[in-house]
C-alpha angles and dihedrals in degrees: 000000000000109000124197103224118227122220116233124188119197116205121190139155096249133040095233092054093049091053093045094054092041090057091048092054091045091052092051104039097028116169093008095074143046112211136201128181130209135185131204096210098051092045095239088126086079089069096049117147132207116275140176089248139005119220110203134185119227093243096051099090133029096208146004087257091060090048092052092049094054105031131046106258097217096056118095114257132197122196114222115237113192136205142169130270122243086245089059091054092047089053092053093043088063090067112095119258111269094028115156118217141162116242109213126201141139098273142007092255092052091047094051093045090051093050092046090053091051090050090052089052093054103265096134101130095081122076103220123198115199116242128177140145106300095021119133114270114266133197139190097057125122097175132058125183120200142166103229096314101098091137089075095055115110114266094237095060110118099200125032115188106199109192091184124232113330112254130242108271124238094252091060092047091051092047092052090051091050094047092052095042090245095128092131091063090068090078092059118112095241091057092048091050091048093051090049091051097058131072119259115278140186121251132187114224095210095108094036096058095062092049102042120111101176094288094166094173092055090047091055089060092049095044091061092058100044122096096196123078111259126195121180128194132185128230090286093051091250112148114244100160134038123156126214093255091060090049090050094049094047095038090231134144119238094232089059092054116037113086090006128116112271089218090062100035097042108015091167093064113091098222093138092053090048090051093051097045098032086214131123115258109211136197103348111172113213137160120244120178088347090304123117109239128190112212136185127181123201124190122225110223122187122179088346090304125120107235100168144300143246128224123203116201130185137171108256092230090058091048091052090051091052091048089052091053090049091051090053091051094045091048094045091140106097100287094153135097112268103189138063131194090266088066091063107099118212146093100194120117095243094055094041089052091049091050093049092051092046093051090055092047091051090068092063133068096226124117117271125210115199115193132180143112121302111280098024095116104263094149091048089056091048091055092047093049091053093048091050093050132084087254093066094112092054130073124297108200122187126193131173108226092200094054098070139053113256097255093048092048090052094051091046093051100039103024124222143245124244112280094012091129141355109290095019112154116256109260092021126254137266114243125232091252089061092046090051093055109146089008140072133283117204115208107196117198091006090174088077092069116115119241092254093054090046088060092052092047090051089055091051091054095044102039102025090226139102140195121215120239107273092010134113101201123101112226119199116219137181107211134148115219124216112182132184133196133191090199132058105268089198089062091047090051089051090051091049096241095111125048116250094215092050092048092056092045091053094039094062090114110020125192121187113199116211120239116248091250089067096050099078114193091014085083091068093039091055092043091055091046093055092042092055091044093059093036096247118177109199141093131228121240120232088253092058093047091051090048091050093050092054098039121115094229095205089171092046117196093351090058091047092053090051090057091050091055092044093053092045092057091049086071094213128142095224130023119220133189092264089059093065114114119250092252090066092060097038094050090199125200110273113259112230119238086235089073089070114094101272093215093054091045089052091050091053092049091050091048091051091049091048095046097042109169089357095067090113090061093046090049091050093051092048090049092052092047088051090051088051090050091053091049092041093241127134111218127217130208094262093052092049092047090052092048089050092052090049088054094048095257113124111213126158119218088251091054090048088049091052091050092049091050091052092048090048092050088053089053094243099118140021118236123200128197124249116005097336092107128206132291132199116234132211092268090052091050091053091049090049091052092049090046090052089055091054100044 
């Protein structure tokens, strides 16, 4: 049989990955295809040739714009989804329960995605710690697990388990076959053996429905690798396919289903409606056998004729679990509580009492209102309460209500629908309340909320539901609210600037944090803690200790930390009264945070949210661009990466590029094409100065 060979181009970030996936596709499709592989990092992408289909990894391009520049837009593309082999899982299952191991990959995002996938596949007996280039040094580990990136494992690791590159999952293989009209190859022995060798995976039927022509044998292969329940009917609504997951969910026997009328076997599935409308019915929540089931029905249309339909069914609890995992991946930027109650330094009665009350409150789901002067540790308490609660394994999302204009704060909290306002992202955006589902949202400086937003927040607390900006759909959420205020909300209520009903809703569980001036010997305890943390080598004279104990501490712990840094830079063995900074004597009136340029403060907050745990790398890049500005030099990716390595910060050129793109999108730097380098602007300099004050 003469076969017209199809050209397949594989595009990945690294050379080794492109060759690995090219060989996999060659092994599967053999003489039916001609393959080429390209890499972004080695520059071979510049020589890319036209193909019948492009196979692309998720890390290859940073944006749709980059994709359009490098790959013809009108050629079909398939995104590679990867998984593990059963052999991989068997290797890991040999490790004893409770084993601790590093998981090594190219970046934090890739590490966490790899670990999450293993957890989904049942590898839950190993406690993995993420490790990647640029991660903080770790110790105490004998085992490291990696997927073809063993070169990044620490040198002192005794055992490195290299699982090799993850393989292309079955869904991607099937989609490639469908795109190239090679469906019949799926019955070949090498495909069957490949599918049996890899761990179970999810697969969306969207592309399959339009291609299917009652290929029952191919469906049997697919059914075995799909986690959702799938039920297929022909043009007469007679069931011809039903996988084991669907039988399990509906508690039905196969002999009572296959070749039977869908109306009789599954009366709750709207096949007839789908047949009449020829439109997809999505996300209907129904109850079957007292279990909440999420169902969708998709028609199969061929030559404008209805030839059947497929229903996907899933237990709602499983769907929620998947959505939670997706939220964690989407929010993979440090949205989790960092502190516990053991991190709170102090032995005084006021702080011990506050901790005891907070620990008890952590066990409940009610709203918590933490009040106290600025710098008393309100955010630290919010983190600790979340980590002590039953919600500890779910997101902790913090937002400063005073850091954003009212309209931006509303869209951040509640999300928005596509086209709801000028500049709205295509497809809309999930709000932080949705991301925090099952977890905690921390509203810092809640007193800064406008009256209109106070009304919306009150509804969230009372009804446990939200509506996106520009939307008309009610979304149920399960979120605990922890709020803080630097001002007395009672006084604001009396003045009419804060709603009474909202105050009492937030004030269900109140915690008042003591000012530092009332914490006695905690002043010296905290001083010593900060001194050791920044490696200070000096002692305080008796005069200084007496002065500290009688000081007003208007800036509280924040002011104390500033003095520790000041004394450290004096480089003296003992600090005397004359060494105190002028601000200590003057005891000036505290300057409100509102005096900072609100736009710059907003830029810093957005940068911190964008950078997440990588804020140190973003700060480093901004600093180097500022040095270049002073010296009238534009810096390129290579120069910055080399400077980072010299300073003990490991950044690849690609990672530097991603940071520069983010800074450019925020309007903090100007990027030029080619070898022109990047340059910080005035706005970026202001943000850097404000960032320096915070770090």
